[in-house]
N, C-alpha and C positions, 0 to 999 in steps of 0.2 A: 177819716180813721187814723192816718199817720199823726195828725196833730195831737191826738189824745193818747197815743200808744204808751208813751213814757209814764204818763200819769196813771193810767189804767193798771199798768203792770209794774209800778214802782218798787214793790216789795220783792220782786224777783231777782234783784242784783246780787245778793249773797249766793243764791243757788246757781247763778251763772258762773260766778267766780269759783265756786267749789267744783263745778263741772269742768271748767277749763283747767283747773289744777290737776285733774285726773288724766289730762292728755300727755303729760310728761314732756312738754315743750321745754326747750332749753334756750339759753341766751343766743341771740344771733340767728335764729331760725326763721323761716318764712311760713306764716300761717294765714289761712283763709277763713273768714266768716261768711259762709254761704247762705244766702237768704238773710243777710244781716239786719233787715228792717231798719230800725232807728239806731242800731249799733250798740244794743245793751251789753253784748259780750266784748266789745272792742276794748274797754279799759283793762279787763282781765287778760285778754290776749296780748295787749301791748306789755303789760307787766310780765307776762310769762316769757316773752322773747326779748325784752329789754330794748334799749335804744339802738342797738345795732341790728335788731331783727326787723323784718318787714311784716306788716299786717295789712291785709287786703280785705276790704268789705264789698261783697257783691250782692245786688239786689236787682230784680227786674222792675221794681215799682219806683219811678222817679220821685214820688211824694215821700216815700220812706227815706230815700237818700237825702232829700232836701231836709227833712226833719232831723236826720242824723247829723247833717252839717250844722244845722242850727243849734244842736246840742253839743257842738264842739268836737265831734268825733273825727273831723278832718285833721285834728292835731295828733290823732292816735293811729290813723290808718288812711290809706288810699281807698277812696270809695268808687266803685265802678258800677255802671249800669250794664247788666249782661244777663243773659239766660243761663240758668243753673245747669241746663242740659247740654249746652255747647259753650264751654268756658273759653275765653280769649287768653288762654295760658298754654305755654308749651309743656310737653310731657315731663313729668317729674319736677315741675316748678315749685311745688310747696312741700313742706315737711308735715303739715297738718291741716285738717279741715275740721271746722266746728259748724255744725248746722242745727239750729234750734227750730223744730216744728216744721221743717220744709218737706222732708221726703214723702210723708203721707199725703201732701197736697199735689204732688207731681202726677200728671196723667200717665207717665210711664216711668216708675221708679227704677226698674232694672237697668235700662240704658244709662240713666243718670248716675247710678252708683258705679257703673263701668267708666263713665266719663270722669268722675271724681277720682277713681283709681288712676286713670290716665295721667292726670295732672299732679299726683302725689308721688313723691320719690319712694323707692322701696324702703320699707321700715317706718314709713311715715304713718300718722294716725288719722282716723276719721272718728269723730265724736258726734253721734246723733243725740240730741237732748230735747227735753221739754220740761218746764218747771212744774208739771204735774203728771201723775202716772196715767196709764191707759184707761184704768177703770174710772178714775175721777172724771176724765174727759169724756168717756162714753156716758156716764151718768149725767153729766152736765148737758149732754145732747139728747137725753131721754132714751138711751138704748143700752144694751149690755155689751159685753166684750164679744167681738166678732172673731171666730177662729181663722177667718180668711184675711184679717187685718195684716198688712205687711209688717207691722211692728210687733206682732206676735213673735215669740222667741224663735220657734221652729221656722217660721216663714222668713224672718229677717236674717237668720243665720244662713239659710240656703241662698237667699238673694245676694247677701255679702260675699259669700264664697264663690258663687258664680261670677261675680263681678271683679274678683281679684283682691279680695280682702280676707283676712283671717280674723274672725270674731274673737275678742279677747275678754269682753266684760259685757254682761246684760244685767240691768238693774231696773226693774219695773216696780218702783216703790210707790206708796200712796202720794208722797210729795214730789216725785220727780220720775222722769223716764230717762234712762242713760244707756246707750250702747256704744262701746268702743271697739274698733277694729283696726288691724295693722295691715298696711299695704304689703302684699306678697310680691316677691320678685326681686 
């Protein structure tokens, strides 16, 4: 699957770049692509923080990290094999976290959101993203929108606030899902 990921989703590049642009990252910052897969967001993240910034890509799947390396993403970021629920980073180590399509695949998202808050400096940002909206993804899987879905606005807002984030933007459009939160504290 990792081998064909880039080709299957090649058209998503501009939407990833637009999403990263909404994070408000600045030159010299430290940013983490959590669940980076083959690293499709890494070029935009590197551009956002510049040459003096630090970009980290973390994934739990060795095959995805190997594919990211083959696509030259090691020139843009340090790639780390790690569990998104127990990050090998100190508290407040990053200024921003970009995560595409990961949170709804986690067995226990609430503790993961708290862990992500732990490693983010106060005022740092979390961007949850997917290049298609919730309705499109539900239809693709032959079901309707589930009111209990973590990514439903009310549920996500509550989960983020409980974990130490202040929700700042929720945009569930047909062509993308994007939720931006700011680290409290």
